C-alpha positions in Angstrom: -57.2 -80.2 14.8 -53.8 -80.7 14.0 -54.7 -79.2 10.5 -56.2 -76.0 11.6 -52.8 -75.6 14.4 -50.1 -76.3 10.7 -51.9 -73.6 8.7 -52.2 -70.8 11.8 -48.2 -71.3 11.8 -48.0 -71.0 8.4 -49.9 -67.8 9.1 -48.3 -66.3 12.0 -44.5 -66.9 9.9 -45.9 -65.2 6.9 -47.1 -62.4 8.8 -44.3 -61.8 10.1 -41.9 -62.5 7.3 -39.3 -60.3 6.2 -41.8 -59.0 3.4 -43.2 -57.0 5.5 -41.8 -53.4 5.3 -42.6 -52.8 9.0 -41.0 -55.4 11.8 -40.7 -53.9 14.8 -39.0 -54.9 18.3 -41.0 -55.4 20.5 -44.0 -55.7 18.2 -46.8 -53.7 19.0 -50.7 -54.9 20.8 -51.7 -53.7 17.0 -50.0 -53.4 13.5 -52.0 -52.7 10.1 -50.0 -52.1 7.0 -50.9 -50.5 4.5 -50.0 -49.4 0.3 -47.0 -47.0 -0.6 -44.8 -44.6 1.7 -44.8 -41.1 3.2 -41.6 -39.2 1.8 -39.8 -37.6 5.2 -36.9 -35.0 3.6 -35.2 -32.5 5.2 -38.2 -30.1 4.3 -40.5 -31.9 6.0 -42.1 -29.8 8.9 -41.9 -31.0 12.7 -45.3 -29.4 14.6 -45.2 -30.3 18.3 -49.1 -29.5 19.2 -48.0 -29.5 23.5 -45.1 -27.6 24.5 -44.3 -30.8 27.1 -43.2 -32.7 23.7 -40.2 -30.2 22.9 -38.2 -32.6 24.3 -38.9 -35.5 22.0 -39.0 -33.3 19.0 -35.1 -32.6 20.0 -34.8 -36.8 20.2 -35.9 -37.2 17.1 -34.1 -33.8 15.4 -30.9 -35.2 17.7 -31.7 -39.1 16.0 -31.6 -38.1 12.5 -28.7 -36.0 12.2 -26.8 -38.3 13.4 -27.6 -41.2 11.6 -29.2 -39.2 8.1 -27.4 -35.5 8.6 -30.5 -33.3 8.3 -33.2 -32.6 10.6 -36.4 -31.3 10.4 -37.6 -27.6 10.9 -39.5 -27.2 14.2 -43.2 -25.7 14.2 -46.9 -25.4 16.0 -48.8 -25.0 13.1 -50.6 -28.3 11.3 -50.5 -29.2 8.2 -50.4 -31.7 5.6 -47.2 -33.4 4.5 -45.6 -32.9 8.5 -44.6 -35.6 11.6 -46.8 -34.2 14.4 -46.5 -34.9 17.6 -49.6 -34.8 20.1 -50.8 -35.8 23.4 -54.5 -37.3 23.8 -56.5 -39.2 26.4 -58.7 -40.7 24.0 -58.6 -44.6 23.7 -55.0 -44.8 25.9 -55.6 -45.9 29.2 -51.7 -46.3 30.0 -49.8 -43.5 30.5 -47.1 -45.1 28.2 -49.8 -45.7 25.5 -49.3 -44.3 21.7 -50.6 -43.5 18.1 -48.4 -44.2 15.2 -50.2 -43.3 12.0 -47.9 -43.1 9.1 -50.4 -41.8 5.8 -49.7 -40.4 2.4 -50.6 -37.0 4.0 -47.9 -37.5 7.0 -47.1 -39.0 10.7 -49.4 -38.3 13.0 -47.9 -39.5 17.0 -50.3 -38.8 20.2 -49.7 -40.6 23.6 -51.5 -40.1 27.1 -47.8 -38.8 28.0 -44.8 -37.7 26.7 -43.8 -40.9 27.4 -45.6 -42.4 24.8 -44.6 -40.5 22.1 -41.2 -41.1 23.1 -42.5 -44.6 22.5 -43.9 -44.1 19.1 -41.1 -42.3 18.3 -39.1 -45.7 18.8 -41.0 -47.0 16.9 -41.1 -44.7 13.8 -37.1 -45.2 13.8 -37.2 -49.0 13.6 -39.2 -48.3 10.1 -37.0 -45.7 8.6 -35.1 -46.9 6.0 -31.5 -47.8 6.1 -30.0 -43.8 4.5 -30.7 -41.3 2.5 -32.4 -37.6 2.8 -35.3 -39.2 1.3 -36.8 -41.4 3.3 -39.6 -43.7 2.2 -41.4 -44.5 5.4 -44.0 -47.1 5.2 -47.8 -46.2 5.3 -48.9 -47.8 8.9 -51.1 -47.8 11.7 -50.5 -48.8 15.1 -51.4 -49.1 18.4 -49.5 -49.8 21.5 -49.4 -50.1 24.9 -47.4 -52.2 26.9 -47.9 -55.0 29.2 -45.3 -54.5 32.2 -45.0 -50.8 33.9 -41.8 -52.5 34.7 -39.5 -53.2 32.2 -36.0 -53.3 33.5 -32.3 -54.0 32.7 -29.0 -54.4 35.2 -25.6 -53.4 35.1 -23.1 -54.5 37.2 -19.8 -52.2 37.5 -19.3 -52.9 40.6 -17.2 -56.0 39.1 -15.7 -54.4 36.3 -15.8 -51.0 35.8 -17.8 -49.1 32.5 -17.5 -45.2 31.9 -20.0 -43.0 32.2 -20.0 -42.7 28.3 -20.4 -46.2 28.2 -23.2 -46.1 30.6 -25.7 -44.0 28.1 -24.8 -45.3 25.2 -26.6 -48.6 27.2 -29.4 -46.3 28.0 -29.7 -45.6 24.4 -30.0 -48.7 23.4 -32.6 -49.9 26.5 -34.7 -46.6 24.9 -35.0 -47.9 21.4 -36.5 -51.0 22.7 -38.8 -49.6 24.9 -37.2 -50.3 28.2 -37.8 -48.3 30.9 -35.7 -48.9 33.9 -32.2 -49.1 34.2 -31.0 -50.6 37.3 -27.0 -49.9 37.9 -25.7 -51.4 41.1 -22.9 -49.2 42.1 -21.1 -51.0 45.3 -20.0 -54.4 45.2 -17.0 -56.3 47.5 -15.2 -55.8 44.7 -15.1 -52.3 43.7 -17.5 -49.0 45.2 -18.0 -46.6 42.0 -20.3 -43.6 43.5 -18.8 -40.9 45.1 -20.2 -40.1 48.4 -18.4 -36.2 50.4 -18.9 -37.4 53.0 -17.1 -40.5 53.0 -14.2 -40.3 50.9 -12.0 -43.1 51.3 -14.6 -44.9 49.3 -13.3 -43.2 46.8 -9.6 -43.0 47.0 -9.8 -46.6 48.7 -12.5 -48.7 47.6 -12.8 -48.4 44.5 -9.3 -49.5 44.2 -8.6 -53.1 44.2 -4.7 -54.8 44.2 -5.4 -57.2 41.5 -8.9 -59.5 40.2 -8.5 -63.1 39.8 -7.5 -64.6 36.2 -10.7 -65.9 34.8 -11.5 -68.7 37.3 -8.9 -69.4 39.0 -9.9 -69.0 42.9 -9.1 -72.2 44.5 -5.8 -71.9 44.1 -6.2 -68.1 43.4 -4.4 -66.3 40.3 -4.5 -62.4 40.6 -3.2 -60.8 37.6 -1.3 -58.1 39.8 -2.4 -55.1 37.8 -4.2 -52.8 40.0 -7.8 -51.9 38.9 -10.5 -49.1 39.7 -12.3 -46.4 38.9 -15.6 -44.9 40.0 -18.3 -41.8 39.0 -18.5 -38.7 40.6 -21.5 -37.0 41.8 -21.3 -34.5 39.1 -21.2 -38.0 36.3 -24.4 -39.6 37.7 -26.4 -36.5 37.5 -25.6 -36.5 34.5 -26.6 -39.7 33.8 -29.3 -39.2 35.5 -30.6 -36.6 33.0 -30.0 -38.3 30.0 -31.7 -41.2 31.2 -35.0 -39.4 31.7 -34.9 -37.2 28.6 -35.0 -41.2 27.3 -38.4 -41.7 30.0 -35.7 -44.5 31.7 -35.3 -44.4 35.5 -32.6 -45.3 37.2 -32.4 -47.1 40.2 -29.5 -47.1 42.2 -28.1 -50.8 43.9 -26.8 -50.2 47.5 -25.4 -53.3 48.7 -26.2 -54.4 52.4 -26.1 -56.0 54.8 -23.2 -58.6 52.2 -20.7 -57.3 49.2 -19.8 -55.2 51.6 -16.1 -55.4 51.7 -14.7 -52.0 49.5 -16.1 -50.5 52.5 -15.3 -52.4 55.1 -11.7 -51.8 53.5 -12.3 -47.6 53.6 -13.6 -47.6 56.9 -12.6 -51.0 58.5 -15.2 -50.2 62.0 -18.0 -51.3 59.7 -16.9 -55.0 60.6 -17.4 -57.1 63.0 -13.9 -57.2 63.9 -12.8 -54.4 63.0 -10.4 -56.0 60.3 -7.7 -55.1 58.5 -9.6 -55.6 54.5 -8.8 -55.6 51.9 -11.4 -55.0 48.6 -12.0 -57.5 46.9 -9.8 -60.1 44.4 -12.0 -62.5 43.7 -15.2 -63.4 42.6 -17.6 -65.1 45.1 -19.4 -64.3 48.7 -16.9 -63.0 51.5 -17.6 -63.3 55.3 -17.0 -60.2 55.8 -20.3 -57.8 56.0 -21.8 -54.6 57.6 -22.0 -55.4 61.4 -25.8 -55.4 62.4 -25.1 -55.2 65.9 -22.9 -51.5 65.2 -25.0 -48.6 65.5 -22.4 -46.3 64.0 -23.0 -48.6 60.7 -26.6 -47.8 60.6 -25.7 -43.9 60.2 -22.7 -44.4 57.7 -26.1 -46.7 55.7 -28.3 -43.6 56.6 -25.4 -40.7 55.6 -24.4 -42.5 52.6 -28.3 -43.3 51.6 -28.8 -39.6 51.7 -26.5 -38.3 49.3 -28.2 -41.6 47.1 -31.5 -40.1 47.2 -30.2 -37.0 46.6 -28.6 -37.6 42.9 -31.4 -40.4 42.3 -35.1 -39.1 42.1 -36.3 -42.5 41.5 -39.0 -44.0 43.4 -37.4 -46.8 44.7 -33.9 -47.6 45.9 -32.2 -51.1 45.2 -30.5 -52.1 48.8 -29.2 -55.5 47.6 -29.6 -58.0 50.6 -28.6 -60.9 48.8 -26.0 -64.0 49.6 -24.8 -62.6 53.4 -23.3 -64.9 55.4 -23.9 -65.5 58.7 -20.6 -66.5 60.0 -19.8 -63.1 61.7 -22.7 -62.2 63.3 -22.8 -65.7 65.2 -19.3 -65.0 66.6 -19.6 -60.6 66.9 -20.5 -59.8 70.7 -22.4 -57.0 69.3 -24.5 -58.5 67.0 -25.3 -61.8 69.2 -26.2 -58.9 72.2 -28.5 -57.2 69.3 -30.5 -60.3 68.7 -30.7 -61.3 72.4 -31.9 -57.3 73.1 -34.6 -58.0 70.9 -35.6 -61.5 71.5 -34.2 -62.5 67.8 -34.2 -65.9 67.5 -31.6 -66.3 64.7 -29.5 -64.7 62.1 -31.5 -64.5 59.7 -34.2 -62.3 62.2 -30.5 -60.4 62.6 -30.8 -59.3 59.0 -34.8 -59.4 58.8 -34.2 -56.5 61.3 -31.1 -54.5 59.3 -33.2 -54.8 56.3 -36.5 -53.3 57.6 -33.9 -50.5 60.0 -33.5 -49.2 56.7 -36.2 -50.0 54.8 -37.8 -47.5 57.9 -35.0 -45.1 57.0 -35.8 -44.9 53.0 -39.7 -44.8 53.7 -39.2 -41.9 55.9 -38.0 -39.8 52.8 -40.9 -40.6 50.6 -39.2 -43.7 49.1 -39.7 -47.3 48.7 -36.5 -50.3 48.6 -36.6 -53.5 46.8 -34.6 -56.4 47.6 -33.1 -59.9 46.4 -35.5 -62.4 46.9 -33.2 -63.5 50.6 -35.1 -60.1 52.2 -38.0 -62.8 52.7 -35.7 -64.7 55.2 -36.6 -63.7 58.7 -39.6 -62.0 57.6 -40.2 -59.1 55.0 -40.2 -56.2 55.4 -44.0 -54.0 55.0 -42.7 -52.1 52.4 -40.8 -54.2 50.2 -40.6 -54.7 46.5 -38.9 -58.3 46.2 -36.7 -58.8 43.3 -36.5 -62.7 42.4 -33.2 -64.5 41.1 -32.9 -67.6 43.2 -35.9 -68.6 40.7 -39.1 -68.0 40.7 -39.7 -69.0 44.2 -39.7 -65.7 46.5 -41.6 -63.8 43.9 -44.0 -65.8 44.5 -43.8 -66.4 47.9 -43.8 -62.0 47.6 -47.2 -62.0 45.7 -49.1 -64.0 48.1 -47.7 -62.0 51.1 -49.1 -59.3 48.5 -45.6 -57.6 48.1 -44.6 -55.8 44.6 -42.6 -58.5 42.7 -39.7 -58.2 40.1 -38.9 -61.7 38.3 -35.3 -61.9 37.3 -35.0 -65.1 38.0 -31.3 -67.0 36.8 -32.6 -69.1 34.4 -34.4 -67.1 32.9 -33.1 -63.7 33.0 -29.1 -64.0 33.5 -27.4 -62.9 30.2 -24.4 -63.5 32.1 -24.7 -67.0 31.0 -23.3 -68.4 27.7 -26.2 -68.2 25.0 -24.0 -71.1 22.5 -21.7 -74.1 23.5 -18.8 -72.5 25.9 -16.1 -73.8 22.9 -17.1 -71.1 20.9 -17.7 -68.8 23.4 -15.6 -66.0 25.5 -15.4 -66.5 29.2 -18.2 -66.7 31.0 -19.6 -67.6 34.6 -20.7 -70.7 33.2 -25.3 -71.3 32.4 -26.5 -71.4 29.3 -29.2 -69.0 28.5 -29.9 -69.2 24.2 -32.3 -66.0 22.9 -35.2 -68.7 22.5 -35.4 -69.2 26.9 -35.4 -65.9 27.3 -37.9 -65.3 25.2 -39.9 -68.1 26.3 -39.8 -66.9 29.6 -43.7 -66.2 31.3 -43.4 -63.2 34.4 -47.0 -64.6 35.2 -46.2 -68.1 35.9 -48.8 -70.7 36.4 -48.8 -70.8 40.1 -49.7 -67.1 40.3 -53.4 -66.5 40.7 -55.3 -64.1 38.5 -55.7 -62.2 41.6 -52.3 -61.8 42.4 -51.2 -61.4 38.8 -50.6 -57.8 39.4 -48.4 -57.7 42.1 -46.0 -59.1 39.0 -44.6 -55.2 37.9 -42.6 -56.8 35.3 -39.4 -58.1 34.8 -35.5 -57.3 34.7 -32.7 -58.8 32.6 -29.1 -59.1 34.9 -25.6 -58.1 33.6 -23.3 -59.5 36.7 -19.4 -58.4 35.4 -16.7 -60.8 36.5 -16.0 -61.9 33.3 -17.0 -58.9 31.4 -14.0 -57.2 30.8 -14.5 -54.6 28.3 -18.2 -52.4 27.0 -17.8 -54.7 24.2 -18.6 -58.3 25.6 -20.8 -56.5 28.1 -22.9 -55.9 24.4 -21.8 -59.1 23.1 -24.0 -60.9 26.2 -26.7 -58.0 25.8 -27.5 -58.5 22.2 -29.6 -59.6 21.2 -30.8 -61.6 23.8 -32.7 -58.0 25.3 -34.5 -57.8 22.2 -36.4 -60.4 23.6 -36.5 -59.6 27.2 -38.1 -56.3 25.4 -40.6 -58.2 24.1 -41.3 -60.5 27.0 -42.2 -57.5 29.1 -43.6 -55.2 26.1 -46.1 -57.5 24.2 -49.2 -59.1 25.3 -49.2 -62.7 25.4 -51.1 -63.4 23.0 -49.6 -62.1 20.5 -46.2 -63.2 21.5 -44.6 -65.8 18.7 -41.4 -66.6 18.4 -41.1 -67.4 15.1 -42.7 -63.6 14.2 -39.8 -62.6 16.4 -37.2 -64.2 14.6 -38.5 -62.8 11.4 -39.1 -59.0 12.9 -35.4 -59.5 13.9 -34.1 -60.9 10.7 -35.6 -58.6 8.8 -34.6 -55.7 10.7 -33.0 -55.4 14.0 -29.8 -56.4 12.9 -29.4 -53.7 10.5 -30.4 -51.5 13.2 -28.0 -52.8 15.8 -25.4 -52.3 13.0 -25.8 -48.9 12.2 -25.6 -48.3 16.1 -22.2 -50.1 16.5 -23.4 -52.5 18.7 -21.2 -55.8 19.3 -24.2 -58.1 19.2 -24.1 -61.7 18.7 -24.9 -63.1 15.4 -26.6 -66.5 16.7 -30.1 -65.9 15.9 -28.6 -64.3 12.3 -27.0 -67.3 11.0 
């Protein structure tokens, strides 16, 4: 038996070695390589059989123009020697599934939907040569589909703000690795980053802080004395959402409540229990001042904000946070205590549940659904809520057992703000240790989730909290290549996954791609 395992291990490593010309991340369901190449030149026709795929054809041509300096002539006339894009339902059961067949006679790409065609293009892009106007593409047949419907990356722009141009680059990189959900964390204690027309002080006041904590000097506090701020206009947000949709990525906004709301309270002090004065947060951590749960004006404010948010974001989900909400102010607030008495609530945890459920009803009335961090389980879970499990997996397991959808994002495996090598060799981070192999080894449907509950696990998401990520270069460094490992967790069948194979494919092709895309990636697994 031991000899058999050794032989199998050697076979797997050999199959994924750098000798192979097809080294795709995430690993497809089925890859069959053939001898020979298809030669792609500026004269190769790009045949679009279905008008609904015009955006995909444009995407491929834009990519070829940017990195190879030419575009392909687009045609609707089939024939040999072309790249042909089409849709089919034959044998493809997932909307994101695709076929990619590269033969000496041409390239055939078919998806059940445009999304599948787009993912096939990402696989094609990964096997293109580094440069040249005459590109030898290895012959290969691929049949592929994702394991999970939700494949997410998160970005916190509340602690540190990043321009829309970088957000687009972030989305581009996600698209290359077949992610389909961008979780945009837009409001925080330390900054409100989304323009709300009805409440202009949210950006004129709430997007600016007087200074920022220096490194980890929380006690005693040491600030840098430098004013800091920034926000996205509604036009910028519309542009980012449109840009993402062309890459088959849904943007889910997060508007934090009832905690992590100090920037909103600083803008409109009546939203808090004490009436202020408040100031936008200058240090990291959790603040006691939160939205007042006993004040109906708070709910009117949030509903008005969400009205504008839902106009900007067509996503089915709206993320409402729900995490790390201290109850200190509520315990001494006459309005909150009266609310509890009037509703017969036993404690402040039930008051938070009331708060979340009231917001959920409003969001549901607009045809949308909420996602919340796993604290929304406390005091009773909202009827239709999806839970994002971050404090380990227990919240996700509990939600699945209550037949609620779950997105797994536990800190031990999914927090890309943790160190990925010895802190003595790395830039400042929040703490923890999360190397690439640990990310890769994560299994979203763990042994505590029985087969009958597995369908409630929608997928996994990597979270990028930016307390110590002051620049876009540092964000990239913390996300890549860990995002490559997560892409395979979310996409590749469990039986196909193999870390040695992943390493071999990453070293054979992905480092070159990350350099081509000008990503400031961490080098550990490539050394």
